[in-house]
C-alpha positions as CSV (number, residue, x, y, z in Angstrom):
1,M,-34.8,-128.5,42.5
2,Q,-31.1,-129.1,42.7
3,I,-29.8,-132.3,44.3
4,R,-27.6,-130.1,46.4
5,K,-30.7,-128.3,47.9
6,L,-32.6,-131.6,48.3
7,I,-29.7,-132.8,50.3
8,S,-29.6,-129.8,52.5
9,Q,-33.4,-129.8,53.1
10,N,-33.5,-133.4,54.3
11,S,-30.2,-133.3,56.2
12,E,-32.0,-133.1,59.7
13,S,-33.6,-136.6,58.9
14,F,-30.3,-138.3,58.0
15,T,-28.7,-141.1,59.9
16,S,-24.9,-141.0,60.6
17,T,-24.3,-143.1,57.6
18,E,-26.4,-140.7,55.4
19,H,-24.5,-137.8,56.7
20,K,-21.3,-139.5,55.7
21,L,-22.6,-140.1,52.2
22,S,-23.9,-136.7,51.8
23,A,-20.6,-135.1,52.8
24,A,-18.9,-137.2,50.2
25,L,-21.4,-136.2,47.6
26,L,-21.2,-132.5,48.3
27,A,-17.4,-132.4,48.7
28,D,-17.0,-133.6,44.9
29,Y,-20.3,-132.2,43.6
30,P,-21.8,-133.3,41.2
31,F,-19.0,-135.7,40.1
32,A,-19.1,-138.1,43.1
33,G,-22.7,-139.0,42.3
34,L,-21.9,-139.8,38.6
35,N,-19.8,-142.8,39.6
36,P,-21.4,-146.2,39.3
37,I,-23.1,-147.1,42.7
38,Q,-20.6,-149.7,43.4
39,D,-17.7,-147.3,42.9
40,L,-19.5,-144.7,45.1
41,S,-20.0,-147.5,47.8
42,A,-16.3,-148.3,47.8
43,L,-15.3,-144.7,48.0
44,T,-17.6,-143.9,50.9
45,K,-17.5,-147.3,52.7
46,V,-21.5,-147.1,52.5
47,S,-23.2,-150.0,51.2
48,T,-25.2,-149.9,47.8
49,A,-28.4,-150.6,49.7
50,S,-27.8,-147.6,52.0
51,I,-27.1,-145.3,48.9
52,S,-30.4,-146.6,47.4
53,R,-32.3,-145.8,50.6
54,F,-30.6,-142.4,50.6
55,V,-31.6,-141.3,47.1
56,N,-35.2,-142.6,47.9
57,K,-35.4,-140.3,51.0
58,I,-34.3,-137.2,48.9
59,G,-37.0,-137.9,46.3
60,F,-35.8,-140.3,43.7
61,K,-37.1,-143.6,42.6
62,G,-33.6,-145.0,42.2
63,Y,-30.0,-144.3,41.6
64,H,-30.3,-144.0,38.0
65,E,-32.9,-141.2,38.2
66,F,-30.6,-139.4,40.8
67,Q,-27.9,-139.7,38.2
68,R,-29.9,-138.4,35.3
69,Q,-30.8,-135.3,37.5
70,L,-27.0,-134.7,38.1
71,I,-26.3,-134.9,34.4
72,E,-29.1,-132.4,33.7
73,E,-27.6,-130.1,36.3
74,L,-24.1,-130.5,34.7
75,K,-25.4,-129.7,31.3
76,A,-27.2,-126.6,32.3
77,G,-23.9,-125.4,33.9
78,Q,-22.3,-125.6,30.5
79,R,-25.1,-123.8,28.4
80,S,-23.8,-121.3,26.0
81,P,-25.6,-118.3,24.3
82,I,-26.5,-120.6,21.4
83,D,-28.1,-123.0,23.7
84,L,-29.9,-120.1,25.5
85,Y,-31.3,-118.9,22.2
86,E,-33.6,-121.8,22.2
87,T,-35.4,-120.9,25.4
88,R,-35.1,-117.1,25.5
89,R,-37.9,-114.8,26.1
90,P,-37.3,-111.9,23.5
91,V,-37.0,-108.4,24.9
92,S,-38.9,-106.1,22.5
93,H,-36.9,-103.3,21.0
94,D,-39.0,-100.6,22.8
95,N,-39.3,-102.4,26.2
96,F,-36.2,-101.6,28.2
97,A,-38.6,-101.7,31.3
98,D,-39.2,-105.4,30.7
99,F,-35.5,-106.1,30.9
100,V,-35.2,-104.0,34.0
101,G,-38.1,-106.0,35.5
102,R,-36.2,-109.3,35.0
103,A,-33.1,-107.8,36.4
104,N,-35.0,-106.8,39.5
105,R,-36.4,-110.2,40.0
106,L,-32.8,-111.6,39.8
107,M,-31.9,-109.3,42.5
108,D,-34.8,-110.3,44.7
109,M,-33.8,-113.9,44.1
110,A,-30.2,-113.1,45.3
111,T,-31.5,-111.8,48.6
112,E,-33.1,-115.1,49.2
113,T,-29.8,-117.0,48.2
114,V,-27.5,-115.0,50.5
115,T,-28.5,-115.0,54.1
116,S,-27.8,-112.0,56.4
117,A,-25.5,-114.1,58.5
118,Q,-23.4,-115.2,55.5
119,F,-23.2,-111.6,54.3
120,E,-22.0,-110.2,57.6
121,V,-19.3,-112.9,58.0
122,L,-18.0,-112.2,54.6
123,C,-17.9,-108.6,55.1
124,K,-15.9,-109.0,58.3
125,L,-13.5,-111.2,56.7
126,F,-12.9,-108.6,53.9
127,A,-12.5,-105.9,56.6
128,D,-9.8,-107.9,58.5
129,E,-6.5,-106.2,57.5
130,Q,-4.6,-109.1,59.0
131,R,-5.6,-111.0,56.1
132,N,-4.4,-110.6,52.4
133,I,-7.1,-110.7,49.9
134,F,-6.5,-112.1,46.4
135,V,-9.1,-111.8,43.7
136,I,-9.5,-113.3,40.2
137,G,-12.4,-114.1,37.8
138,G,-12.9,-116.0,34.6
139,R,-12.7,-114.9,31.0
140,I,-15.8,-112.7,31.4
141,S,-16.3,-112.5,35.1
142,D,-12.9,-111.1,35.8
143,T,-14.3,-107.7,34.9
144,I,-16.3,-108.1,38.1
145,A,-13.2,-109.2,40.0
146,Q,-11.4,-106.2,38.9
147,F,-14.3,-103.9,39.9
148,F,-14.4,-105.6,43.3
149,S,-10.4,-105.5,43.9
150,R,-10.2,-101.8,42.7
151,H,-12.8,-100.6,45.3
152,L,-11.4,-102.9,47.9
153,Q,-8.0,-101.5,47.6
154,Q,-9.1,-98.1,48.6
155,I,-10.8,-99.5,51.6
156,R,-7.9,-101.4,52.8
157,P,-4.3,-102.4,52.1
158,R,-3.1,-105.8,50.9
159,V,-5.6,-106.4,48.2
160,Y,-4.1,-108.3,45.0
161,H,-5.9,-108.8,41.8
162,L,-4.3,-111.8,40.0
163,P,-3.4,-111.4,36.3
164,S,-5.1,-113.7,33.9
165,D,-1.9,-115.4,32.8
166,P,-1.7,-118.6,34.7
167,E,2.2,-118.5,34.5
168,T,2.1,-115.7,37.1
169,W,-0.1,-117.5,39.6
170,P,2.7,-119.5,41.5
171,E,4.1,-116.2,42.7
172,Y,0.7,-115.2,44.2
173,I,0.3,-118.7,45.8
174,L,3.8,-118.4,47.4
175,R,2.6,-115.0,49.0
176,M,-0.6,-116.7,50.6
177,K,-1.1,-117.7,54.1
178,S,-3.6,-119.8,55.9
179,K,-5.8,-117.0,57.1
180,D,-5.7,-115.2,53.7
181,I,-8.7,-115.1,51.3
182,L,-8.8,-115.9,47.7
183,V,-11.9,-114.7,46.1
184,I,-12.8,-116.3,42.8
185,I,-15.7,-115.3,40.6
186,D,-16.7,-118.1,38.1
187,F,-20.1,-118.5,36.4
188,R,-21.1,-121.1,34.0
189,R,-19.0,-122.2,31.1
190,Y,-16.5,-122.5,34.0
191,Q,-12.9,-121.9,33.5
192,P,-10.9,-125.2,34.4
193,N,-7.7,-123.6,35.3
194,L,-9.4,-121.5,38.2
195,A,-10.4,-124.8,39.8
196,S,-6.7,-125.9,39.8
197,L,-5.6,-122.5,41.2
198,A,-8.1,-122.9,44.0
199,E,-6.9,-126.4,44.7
200,H,-3.3,-125.5,45.0
201,A,-4.1,-122.5,47.1
202,V,-6.0,-124.7,49.6
203,K,-3.5,-127.6,49.4
204,E,-0.2,-125.6,49.5
205,K,-1.2,-122.8,51.9
206,G,-4.5,-123.6,53.4
207,T,-6.0,-120.3,52.0
208,Q,-9.8,-119.8,52.4
209,I,-11.6,-119.7,49.1
210,V,-14.7,-117.3,48.7
211,L,-16.5,-118.3,45.5
212,F,-19.0,-116.3,43.6
213,T,-20.8,-118.7,41.2
214,D,-24.3,-119.6,40.1
215,K,-26.8,-122.3,41.1
216,W,-25.0,-125.0,39.1
217,L,-21.9,-124.3,41.1
218,S,-18.4,-124.0,39.5
219,P,-16.1,-127.0,40.1
220,I,-14.2,-124.7,42.5
221,A,-17.0,-125.3,45.1
222,G,-15.1,-128.4,46.1
223,S,-12.3,-126.3,47.3
224,A,-14.4,-123.3,48.7
225,K,-15.1,-122.5,52.3
226,H,-17.8,-119.9,51.4
227,I,-20.1,-120.3,48.3
228,L,-22.3,-117.6,46.9
229,G,-24.6,-119.3,44.4
230,L,-26.3,-116.3,42.5
231,P,-29.2,-116.3,40.1
232,I,-28.0,-115.4,36.5
233,E,-30.8,-116.6,34.1
234,I,-32.7,-113.6,32.8
235,G,-34.3,-115.2,29.7
236,T,-32.2,-113.8,27.0
237,I,-29.1,-115.6,25.0
238,W,-26.8,-113.8,27.7
239,D,-26.7,-114.6,31.5
240,S,-27.0,-111.7,33.6
241,Y,-24.3,-110.6,36.3
242,V,-26.5,-107.9,37.7
243,S,-27.0,-109.8,41.0
244,A,-23.4,-110.2,41.4
245,F,-22.7,-106.6,40.9
246,A,-25.3,-105.7,43.3
247,L,-24.1,-108.0,46.0
248,I,-20.4,-106.9,45.6
249,E,-21.6,-103.2,45.9
250,A,-23.5,-104.0,49.0
251,M,-20.4,-105.8,50.4
252,L,-18.1,-102.9,49.7
253,A,-20.5,-100.4,51.5
254,R,-20.7,-102.7,54.5
255,T,-17.0,-103.5,54.6
256,S,-16.3,-99.8,54.4
257,E,-18.5,-99.1,57.5
258,I,-17.0,-101.8,59.7
259,N,-13.7,-99.8,60.5
260,W,-14.9,-96.5,59.1
261,D,-12.4,-94.4,61.1
262,V,-9.6,-96.1,59.4
263,V,-11.1,-96.5,56.1
264,G,-12.1,-92.9,56.0
265,Q,-8.6,-91.7,56.5
266,R,-7.3,-94.2,53.9
267,I,-9.7,-93.0,51.4
268,E,-8.8,-89.3,52.1
269,S,-5.1,-90.0,51.7
270,W,-5.9,-92.0,48.6
271,D,-7.7,-89.1,46.9
272,A,-5.1,-86.5,48.1
273,L,-2.3,-88.6,46.3
274,R,-4.6,-89.2,43.3
275,I,-5.2,-85.4,42.9
276,S,-1.7,-84.5,43.5
277,M,-0.5,-86.9,40.8
278,E,-3.1,-85.4,38.3
279,Q,-2.0,-82.0,39.0
280,K,1.5,-82.9,38.0
281,D,0.5,-84.6,34.9
282,D,-1.3,-81.4,33.7
283,K,1.8,-79.3,34.2
């Protein structure tokens, strides 16, 4: 089990000092815990003895074992298709049903990862037209970001998909306000400049970050207010984003329903303009 989850599971039994330590570990996860114990003690103002008791409480024999687990989590978050080849479960050429079964299990796991309360909170944020919404993804996951933003633009105004060129990002950060939402989709083999984008958006504008990631957590998690850690391992050389697409489609459906009278009129106007433009192109 991930250390982040162990901390969450044991949090009710923490002392005030342990809550302080856990907050520091989670704020810069997993990197804070990779510091030597003396450096972590200086950073958090928690004694080395208290840190040792803390790691014992969450299930580790000592600080070195705790760090080895963090290192394994970090390695897992950087695994490439070449690495995954060694642990794959081959899909036979005539067994598409097997792959679909794996995909269904991923979606079942996603329903356990995202609570109903979190789902509803985020849909209400996306439906709030007082907020600008900015969306971007990584090298591969930007395909998901484009899918999300394209549909959300039909549902409500003031939705912006950021280009992949970081030279353009300052313009979008300058548009942001404290109540605005920056949705970032970043799965393992994380894209470092997206973490920098998130940090600047929070620091300069106080923008709220909504992060779609995996269980190893993109470095963006340190800046994010809302984190959706989705299952992506499907047993082949490629990770699967089927749970991310399923979650986003469900969110789009729910977001549409929240203000349907307004949304319905917008979609009707959108379609009328689209059809009118298509007819002119045909002439």
